[in-house]
C-alpha positions as CSV (number, residue, x, y, z in Angstrom):
1,X,-30.0,9.6,23.5
2,X,-27.4,7.6,21.5
3,X,-27.0,4.7,19.1
4,X,-27.4,1.5,21.1
5,X,-26.3,-0.9,18.4
6,X,-28.3,-3.4,16.4
7,X,-30.4,-5.7,18.7
8,X,-29.2,-4.0,21.9
9,X,-31.4,-4.1,24.9
10,X,-32.8,-0.7,25.8
11,X,-31.5,0.9,29.0
12,X,-33.9,0.8,32.0
13,X,-32.9,4.2,33.2
14,X,-31.0,6.2,30.6
15,X,-31.2,9.5,32.6
16,X,-29.5,7.9,35.6
17,X,-26.8,6.5,33.3
18,X,-26.3,10.0,31.8
19,X,-26.0,11.5,35.3
20,X,-23.3,8.8,36.1
21,X,-21.5,9.8,32.9
22,X,-21.5,13.5,33.7
23,X,-20.2,12.8,37.2
24,X,-17.1,11.3,35.6
25,X,-16.4,14.3,33.3
26,X,-14.5,17.3,34.6
27,X,-12.3,18.5,31.7
28,X,-12.6,19.1,28.0
29,X,-11.6,16.1,25.7
30,X,-12.8,12.7,24.6
31,X,-13.7,10.0,27.1
32,X,-14.9,6.5,27.1
33,X,-15.8,4.2,30.1
34,X,-18.3,1.6,31.1
35,X,-21.5,1.9,33.0
36,X,-23.3,-1.3,33.8
37,X,-23.2,-3.4,30.6
38,X,-22.9,-0.4,28.3
39,X,-20.0,1.5,26.8
40,X,-20.2,5.2,27.3
41,X,-18.5,7.9,25.2
42,X,-18.3,11.6,25.7
43,X,-17.0,14.6,23.9
44,X,-16.6,17.8,26.0
45,X,-16.0,21.1,24.2
46,X,-16.6,24.7,25.2
47,X,-18.6,23.7,28.3
48,X,-20.9,21.4,26.4
49,X,-20.9,17.6,26.9
50,X,-22.0,15.4,24.0
51,X,-22.5,11.9,25.2
52,X,-23.8,8.6,24.0
53,X,-24.4,5.2,25.6
54,X,-24.0,2.2,23.2
55,X,-23.7,-1.5,23.3
56,X,-20.2,-3.0,23.3
57,X,-20.7,-4.0,19.7
58,X,-20.4,-0.3,18.7
59,X,-16.8,0.7,18.1
60,X,-15.2,3.8,19.6
61,X,-14.7,5.3,16.2
62,X,-18.4,4.9,15.3
63,X,-19.4,6.5,18.6
64,X,-17.0,9.4,18.3
65,X,-18.2,10.0,14.7
66,X,-21.8,10.1,16.0
67,X,-20.8,12.6,18.7
68,X,-18.9,14.8,16.2
69,X,-22.0,14.9,14.0
70,X,-24.2,15.8,17.0
71,X,-21.7,18.6,17.9
72,X,-21.7,20.0,14.4
73,X,-25.5,20.0,14.2
74,X,-25.8,21.5,17.6
75,X,-23.5,24.4,16.7
76,X,-25.4,25.0,13.4
77,X,-28.9,25.1,15.1
78,X,-27.9,27.1,18.2
79,X,-26.3,30.5,18.6
80,X,-23.4,31.3,20.8
81,X,-25.7,33.6,22.8
82,X,-28.1,30.7,23.5
83,X,-25.3,28.4,24.5
84,X,-23.8,31.0,26.9
85,X,-27.2,31.7,28.4
86,X,-27.7,27.9,29.0
87,X,-24.3,27.6,30.6
88,X,-25.1,30.6,32.8
89,X,-28.1,28.8,34.2
90,X,-30.8,30.6,32.2
91,X,-33.9,29.2,30.7
92,X,-33.6,26.5,28.0
93,X,-33.8,28.3,24.6
94,X,-36.3,27.1,22.1
95,X,-33.4,26.1,19.8
96,X,-32.4,23.4,22.2
97,X,-35.9,21.8,22.0
98,X,-35.7,21.9,18.2
99,X,-32.3,20.2,18.4
100,X,-33.9,17.3,20.2
101,X,-35.7,16.3,16.9
102,X,-32.4,16.6,15.0
103,X,-30.7,14.4,17.6
104,X,-33.5,11.8,17.2
105,X,-32.8,11.7,13.5
106,X,-29.1,11.3,14.1
107,X,-29.7,8.4,16.5
108,X,-32.1,6.7,14.1
109,X,-29.6,7.1,11.3
110,X,-26.8,5.6,13.4
111,X,-29.0,2.6,14.2
112,X,-30.2,1.9,10.7
113,X,-26.9,2.8,9.1
114,X,-24.8,0.5,11.1
115,X,-25.7,-2.6,9.1
116,X,-25.2,-0.7,5.8
117,X,-21.9,0.6,7.0
118,X,-20.8,-2.8,8.1
119,X,-21.8,-4.3,4.7
120,X,-20.0,-1.4,2.9
121,X,-16.8,-1.9,4.9
122,X,-17.0,-5.7,4.3
123,X,-17.4,-5.0,0.6
124,X,-14.4,-2.7,0.7
125,X,-12.4,-5.3,2.5
126,X,-13.3,-8.0,-0.1
127,X,-12.4,-5.6,-2.9
128,X,-9.1,-4.8,-1.3
129,X,-8.4,-8.5,-0.8
130,X,-9.1,-9.2,-4.4
131,X,-6.8,-6.4,-5.5
132,X,-4.1,-7.6,-3.2
133,X,-4.5,-11.2,-4.6
134,X,-4.2,-9.8,-8.1
135,X,-1.1,-7.9,-7.2
136,X,0.5,-10.9,-5.6
137,X,-0.3,-12.9,-8.8
138,X,1.4,-10.2,-10.9
139,X,4.4,-10.2,-8.6
140,X,4.7,-14.0,-8.8
141,X,4.3,-13.8,-12.6
142,X,6.9,-11.0,-12.7
143,X,9.2,-13.3,-10.6
144,X,8.7,-16.1,-13.2
145,X,9.6,-13.6,-16.0
146,X,12.7,-12.5,-14.1
147,X,13.8,-16.1,-13.7
148,X,13.3,-16.6,-17.4
149,X,15.4,-13.5,-18.1
150,X,18.1,-14.7,-15.7
151,X,18.1,-18.1,-17.5
152,X,18.4,-16.4,-20.9
153,X,21.2,-14.2,-19.6
154,X,23.1,-17.2,-18.3
155,X,22.6,-18.9,-21.7
156,X,23.8,-15.8,-23.5
157,X,26.8,-15.6,-21.2
158,X,27.6,-19.3,-21.9
159,X,27.1,-18.7,-25.7
160,X,29.4,-15.7,-25.6
161,X,32.1,-17.6,-23.7
162,X,31.8,-20.4,-26.3
163,X,32.0,-17.9,-29.1
164,X,35.1,-16.3,-27.6
165,X,36.9,-19.6,-27.3
166,X,36.0,-20.6,-30.9
167,X,37.1,-17.2,-32.0
168,X,40.5,-17.7,-30.4
169,X,40.8,-21.1,-32.0
170,X,39.9,-19.7,-35.4
171,X,42.4,-16.9,-35.1
172,X,45.1,-19.4,-34.2
173,X,44.1,-21.5,-37.2
174,X,44.2,-18.6,-39.5
175,X,47.6,-17.5,-38.2
176,X,49.1,-20.9,-38.8
177,X,47.5,-21.1,-42.2
178,X,48.9,-17.7,-43.1
179,X,52.3,-18.6,-41.7
180,X,52.4,-21.9,-43.7
181,X,51.5,-19.9,-46.8
182,X,54.3,-17.4,-46.2
183,X,56.8,-20.3,-45.6
184,X,55.7,-22.1,-48.8
185,X,56.1,-18.8,-50.8
186,X,59.5,-18.2,-49.3
187,X,60.6,-21.8,-50.1
188,X,59.3,-21.5,-53.6
189,X,61.1,-18.2,-54.1
190,X,64.3,-19.8,-52.7
191,X,64.0,-22.8,-55.0
192,X,63.4,-20.5,-58.0
193,X,66.5,-18.5,-57.1
194,X,68.6,-21.6,-56.9
195,X,67.3,-22.9,-60.2
196,X,68.1,-19.6,-61.9
197,X,71.5,-19.5,-60.2
198,X,72.5,-23.0,-61.4
199,X,71.1,-22.4,-64.9
200,X,73.2,-19.2,-65.4
201,X,76.3,-20.5,-63.8
202,X,76.1,-24.0,-65.5
203,X,76.3,-25.9,-62.3
204,X,78.8,-24.6,-59.7
205,X,81.2,-22.9,-62.1
206,X,80.4,-19.4,-60.9
207,X,81.3,-20.5,-57.4
208,X,84.6,-22.1,-58.3
């Protein structure tokens, strides 16, 4: 028995399909193939084949997850001795018949849980999409902030260049002002010396 998928048409002869599946399996591993209009999946481990027949709407991941659950339950409910006896061709242990009820519950859970799982996955996708959209908005906003910072940096650079040019002009103006002041003082001192000289010497008598 296996999950057939929501709304799937029951198989007319599931035992015959199972026999066709077993005929294709010869080595341990995971297998998938098609029989009629169904997808078949198998998990072969330690001489035991866990198989399921599902509609093509069931994904391979879902089918293999179901087989892994069936394998784990089978190992829990049966002993190694019972499995070895069955592989040796002995009578079917009572534990195998009890496992049939467990397998039925797994199949029913796979059938009813498919819609819930799909809804959950859809919700997770929508949530992820919303988070991605929010992150994109943040990135765009951050890009706008970066553009503003770049513009401010350019403005600051322009202001710094203007300040530098004005500083140079101011230094030149101050230098010329200082130089003019020094020249004026020197001229005043020279004039004062000449006045004193001519006053003491009564004209140019000292020179002559």
